[in-house]
One Martini backbone bead per residue (centre of mass of N, CA, C, O) as a GRO file, in nm:
protein
  176
    1MET     BB    1  13.010  16.268  -4.219
    2ASN     BB    2  12.749  16.203  -4.396
    3GLN     BB    3  12.416  16.134  -4.408
    4ILE     BB    4  12.429  15.875  -4.586
    5ALA     BB    5  12.655  15.723  -4.415
    6ARG     BB    6  12.478  15.698  -4.141
    7TRP     BB    7  12.245  15.494  -4.201
    8PRO     BB    8  12.383  15.215  -4.171
    9LEU     BB    9  12.467  15.258  -3.876
   10PHE     BB   10  12.185  15.306  -3.761
   11LEU     BB   11  12.063  15.034  -3.850
   12ILE     BB   12  12.256  14.851  -3.697
   13ILE     BB   13  12.203  14.959  -3.411
   14THR     BB   14  11.899  14.907  -3.411
   15LEU     BB   15  11.908  14.604  -3.466
   16VAL     BB   16  12.075  14.528  -3.215
   17ALA     BB   17  11.875  14.641  -3.004
   18VAL     BB   18  11.631  14.469  -3.078
   19ILE     BB   19  11.761  14.190  -3.045
   20SER     BB   20  11.852  14.229  -2.751
   21GLY     BB   21  11.568  14.275  -2.633
   22TYR     BB   22  11.450  14.004  -2.718
   23ILE     BB   23  11.651  13.823  -2.568
   24ALA     BB   24  11.605  13.937  -2.285
   25ASN     BB   25  11.301  13.880  -2.271
   26SER     BB   26  11.319  13.574  -2.321
   27TYR     BB   27  11.487  13.513  -2.070
   28LEU     BB   28  11.301  13.642  -1.846
   29HIS     BB   29  11.038  13.474  -2.005
   30ARG     BB   30  11.088  13.185  -2.004
   31GLY     BB   31  10.807  12.986  -2.111
   32GLU     BB   32  10.553  13.175  -2.099
   33TRP     BB   33  10.492  13.172  -2.422
   34GLN     BB   34  10.436  12.870  -2.482
   35TYR     BB   35  10.228  12.821  -2.229
   36SER     BB   36   9.923  12.746  -2.065
   37ILE     BB   37   9.796  12.562  -1.790
   38VAL     BB   38   9.541  12.683  -1.803
   39GLY     BB   39   9.284  12.437  -1.872
   40THR     BB   40   9.433  12.194  -1.779
   41TYR     BB   41   9.534  11.900  -1.684
   42ARG     BB   42   9.675  11.769  -1.428
   43PRO     BB   43   9.964  11.665  -1.338
   44ASP     BB   44  10.137  11.399  -1.250
   45PHE     BB   45  10.240  11.297  -0.909
   46GLN     BB   46  10.514  11.190  -0.680
   47LEU     BB   47  10.558  11.229  -0.321
   48PRO     BB   48  10.688  11.282  -0.022
   49ASP     BB   49  10.646  11.318   0.293
   50VAL     BB   50  10.770  11.398   0.612
   51ASN     BB   51  10.758  11.057   0.655
   52GLY     BB   52  10.809  10.915   0.353
   53ILE     BB   53  10.532  10.906   0.223
   54GLN     BB   54  10.377  10.832  -0.059
   55HIS     BB   55  10.218  11.062  -0.298
   56ASN     BB   56   9.937  11.118  -0.501
   57ILE     BB   57   9.744  11.351  -0.651
   58SER     BB   58   9.493  11.149  -0.689
   59GLU     BB   59   9.396  11.143  -0.387
   60TRP     BB   60   9.242  11.446  -0.457
   61ASP     BB   61   9.023  11.376  -0.617
   62ARG     BB   62   8.722  11.565  -0.621
   63GLN     BB   63   8.876  11.820  -0.535
   64VAL     BB   64   8.977  12.117  -0.420
   65VAL     BB   65   9.305  12.228  -0.517
   66ILE     BB   66   9.593  12.346  -0.340
   67VAL     BB   67   9.911  12.419  -0.473
   68ASN     BB   68  10.205  12.486  -0.272
   69PHE     BB   69  10.504  12.633  -0.342
   70TRP     BB   70  10.779  12.607  -0.108
   71ALA     BB   71  10.993  12.750   0.166
   72THR     BB   72  11.164  12.796   0.466
   73TRP     BB   73  11.344  13.054   0.332
   74CYS     BB   74  11.058  13.202   0.256
   75PRO     BB   75  10.888  13.475   0.355
   76PRO     BB   76  10.625  13.469   0.179
   77CYS     BB   77  10.555  13.178   0.247
   78LEU     BB   78  10.524  13.219   0.559
   79ARG     BB   79  10.283  13.424   0.532
   80GLU     BB   80  10.076  13.214   0.398
   81ILE     BB   81  10.031  12.972   0.592
   82PRO     BB   82   9.808  13.075   0.789
   83ASN     BB   83   9.594  13.096   0.563
   84PHE     BB   84   9.598  12.795   0.483
   85ILE     BB   85   9.517  12.682   0.753
   86GLU     BB   86   9.243  12.831   0.763
   87LEU     BB   87   9.124  12.719   0.501
   88GLN     BB   88   9.132  12.420   0.580
   89LYS     BB   89   8.954  12.451   0.832
   90SER     BB   90   8.699  12.593   0.690
   91PHE     BB   91   8.695  12.402   0.388
   92GLY     BB   92   8.752  12.092   0.409
   93ASN     BB   93   8.438  12.000   0.446
   94LYS     BB   94   8.386  12.124   0.129
   95GLY     BB   95   8.652  12.018  -0.058
   96LEU     BB   96   8.921  12.128   0.050
   97GLN     BB   97   9.277  12.095  -0.062
   98LEU     BB   98   9.579  12.124   0.071
   99ILE     BB   99   9.917  12.143  -0.081
  100GLY     BB  100  10.243  12.113   0.011
  101VAL     BB  101  10.553  12.200  -0.164
  102ALA     BB  102  10.870  12.144  -0.069
  103ILE     BB  103  11.164  12.322  -0.163
  104ASP     BB  104  11.335  12.094   0.020
  105LYS     BB  105  11.446  11.954   0.298
  106MET     BB  106  11.342  11.729   0.518
  107GLU     BB  107  11.506  11.846   0.772
  108SER     BB  108  11.351  12.126   0.743
  109ALA     BB  109  11.040  12.063   0.712
  110LYS     BB  110  10.949  11.880   0.947
  111PRO     BB  111  10.985  12.081   1.193
  112PHE     BB  112  10.814  12.307   1.074
  113VAL     BB  113  10.541  12.163   1.064
  114LYS     BB  114  10.524  12.110   1.369
  115GLU     BB  115  10.567  12.402   1.480
  116HIS     BB  116  10.307  12.517   1.283
  117ASN     BB  117  10.060  12.328   1.256
  118ILE     BB  118  10.013  12.182   0.993
  119ASN     BB  119   9.684  12.076   0.831
  120TYR     BB  120   9.847  11.976   0.576
  121PRO     BB  121  10.003  11.841   0.329
  122ILE     BB  122  10.360  11.771   0.306
  123LEU     BB  123  10.567  11.779   0.041
  124ILE     BB  124  10.878  11.660  -0.112
  125ASP     BB  125  11.122  11.855  -0.318
  126GLU     BB  126  11.469  11.795  -0.351
  127GLY     BB  127  11.507  11.876  -0.626
  128ALA     BB  128  11.690  12.104  -0.811
  129ASP     BB  129  11.465  12.117  -1.063
  130ALA     BB  130  11.162  12.121  -0.997
  131VAL     BB  131  10.959  11.955  -1.188
  132VAL     BB  132  10.676  11.987  -1.073
  133SER     BB  133  10.662  12.293  -1.086
  134LYS     BB  134  10.709  12.312  -1.392
  135ASN     BB  135  10.459  12.130  -1.473
  136TYR     BB  136  10.278  12.377  -1.327
  137GLY     BB  137  10.421  12.656  -1.470
  138ASN     BB  138  10.713  12.721  -1.324
  139SER     BB  139  10.940  12.870  -1.527
  140LEU     BB  140  11.090  13.064  -1.291
  141ASP     BB  141  11.138  12.931  -1.010
  142VAL     BB  142  10.928  13.018  -0.786
  143VAL     BB  143  10.872  13.143  -0.450
  144PRO     BB  144  10.580  13.133  -0.442
  145TYR     BB  145  10.355  12.875  -0.585
  146THR     BB  146  10.018  12.865  -0.722
  147VAL     BB  147   9.758  12.609  -0.752
  148VAL     BB  148   9.436  12.555  -0.905
  149ILE     BB  149   9.201  12.280  -0.865
  150ASP     BB  150   8.944  12.124  -0.969
  151ARG     BB  151   8.722  11.851  -0.943
  152ASN     BB  152   8.826  11.767  -1.256
  153GLY     BB  153   9.149  11.855  -1.281
  154LYS     BB  154   9.147  12.155  -1.349
  155ILE     BB  155   9.326  12.429  -1.420
  156THR     BB  156   9.236  12.770  -1.297
  157TYR     BB  157   9.514  12.862  -1.140
  158THR     BB  158   9.801  13.088  -1.129
  159HIS     BB  159  10.083  13.190  -0.898
  160ALA     BB  160  10.342  13.420  -0.862
  161GLY     BB  161  10.364  13.453  -0.537
  162GLU     BB  162  10.200  13.622  -0.312
  163LEU     BB  163   9.901  13.550  -0.124
  164ASP     BB  164   9.604  13.651  -0.024
  165LYS     BB  165   9.316  13.560   0.126
  166LYS     BB  166   9.109  13.708  -0.054
  167THR     BB  167   9.207  13.602  -0.326
  168ILE     BB  168   9.185  13.293  -0.276
  169GLU     BB  169   8.887  13.293  -0.202
  170GLY     BB  170   8.784  13.413  -0.477
  171ILE     BB  171   8.878  13.150  -0.632
  172VAL     BB  172   8.770  12.899  -0.452
  173LEU     BB  173   8.471  12.928  -0.355
  174PRO     BB  174   8.325  12.883  -0.637
  175LEU     BB  175   8.433  12.570  -0.649
  176LEU     BB  176   8.269  12.447  -0.388
   0.00000   0.00000   0.00000
């Protein structure tokens, strides 16, 4: 095969590689490029707590709210909980409200909350599609996933993955 005949084959292979890379990247990061929820007003939602009582996110308007999506089977989620308990205890009287949203079954979450003395509301999202989490920007469906909302209802920060206490304090304390 001469040099001139190889060019079309090279171009076809290159084009296929580029298109495949684009498709793979789009799949792995689906939804991330569409929009950022930071800077937008928090979506409304209503979910039951561990006692079956319905709560609407608007109950905590005019407070700085941390919404943490987690699950009882998630080790990074479980490592965050003691820090969240401490934050609620230290800054709850200054207008901070943590809300845990368990992407879990009621029968798993309820005893967990009692056993670990969680001092903030735990709401339950048993739906397989985790719509509330997705509405808050969690396009990859990961846990833990954390959202910070300011006193005006504006989302100021989102994070997929585990957060350490120093990072979350650095984000929340200026809002209080």
